[in-house]
Residue, then its C-alpha position, 0 to 999 in steps of 0.5 A: m500500500r502507498t503509505e502516503l495515503q494512510p491518513l486518508l484511509n484513517q479518515i475514512q475508516r473513522y466512519v466506515s469499514l472498507t474491505e481490502g479490495e475496496i481499499e485497493k480500488l480507492l487507492a487506484i484513483c488517488e493521485v498525490k499532488t503538490f501546490r506552492k503557496r499562493q497557487f490556486l486549486d479552484q478558480p471562478g469560471f472553472v468546474s471543480g473536478y476533484r475531491n481534495y484531501i490535504l495531507k500537509g499544508a493549508f488552503r483557504s476558499y474565498f470570493i471577491d465581492p463587487e467592491g473588490k473585498e475578499h471574503t474567506v469562507q473556509i480555511a482547511i488544513e491537514d485531514w480536511f477536504v477542500s474545494d469549491f464544494y458547490s461547484y464540485i457537487t453540481q459540476t457547474p463553474a466555481t464561484l470561489f478561489v481556493e488558494a494554498q496558504e502554505d506549500t501543500t500536498l494533497v490527494q486528488m480524486a476525480y469526480k467521475d472516479i469517485e462517483g463511479l466508486c460510490k455506486e459500487i462501494h456502499a461504505l464509501s458512499e456512506y462515508f461521503r454522506i456522513t461527512t457532507e452532513r457534518a459539513f452542512a451542520f458546521s456551516r449552519h452553526r457558523a452562519l448562526s454564530g455569525i449573527s448571534m455571537s460577538a466578534e470576540a466570542r467568535y474569535l475565542e470559539w474559533a481559536a479554541r477549536y483550531p489553535e494551530m491555525d492561529r499560528r499558521i494562517s495570516q491575521k488578514v485571512i483569519a479576520s476575513y473568515l470571522g467577518m471582521t477587519p484585521e485591525f479589529l481582530s488585532k484589538i480583540k487579541k490585545k484585549i484578550s492578552s491583557e486580561c490573561 
C-alpha cells in the first residue's frame, strides 16, 4: 500500500469499514499532488473536478465581492477536504478561489472516479454522506454564530477549536473568515492578552 495515503484511509475508516479490495480500488484513483503557496486549486469560471484531501499544508476558499473585498469562507488544513464544494457537487463553474496558504500536498480524486466508486462501494458512499452532513451542520452553526455571537466570542470559539491555525494562517485571512477587519481582530487579541 502507498503509505502516503494512510491518513486518508484513517479518515475514512473513522466512519466506515472498507474491505481490502475496496481499499485497493480507492487507492487506484488517488493521485498525490503538490501546490506552492499562493497557487490556486479552484478558480471562478472553472468546474471543480476533484475531491481534495490535504495531507500537509493549508488552503483557504474565498470570493471577491463587487467592491473588490475578499471574503474567506473556509480555511482547511491537514485531514480536511477542500474545494469549491458547490461547484464540485453540481459540476457547474466555481464561484470561489481556493488558494494554498502554505506549500501543500494533497490527494486528488476525480469526480467521475469517485462517483463511479460510490455506486459500487456502499461504505464509501456512506462515508461521503456522513461527512457532507457534518459539513452542512458546521456551516449552519457558523452562519448562526455569525449573527448571534460577538466578534470576540467568535474569535475565542474559533481559536479554541483550531489553535494551530492561529499560528499558521495570516491575521488578514483569519479576520476575513470571522467577518471582521484585521485591525479589529488585532484589538480583540490585545484585549484578550491583557486580561490573561
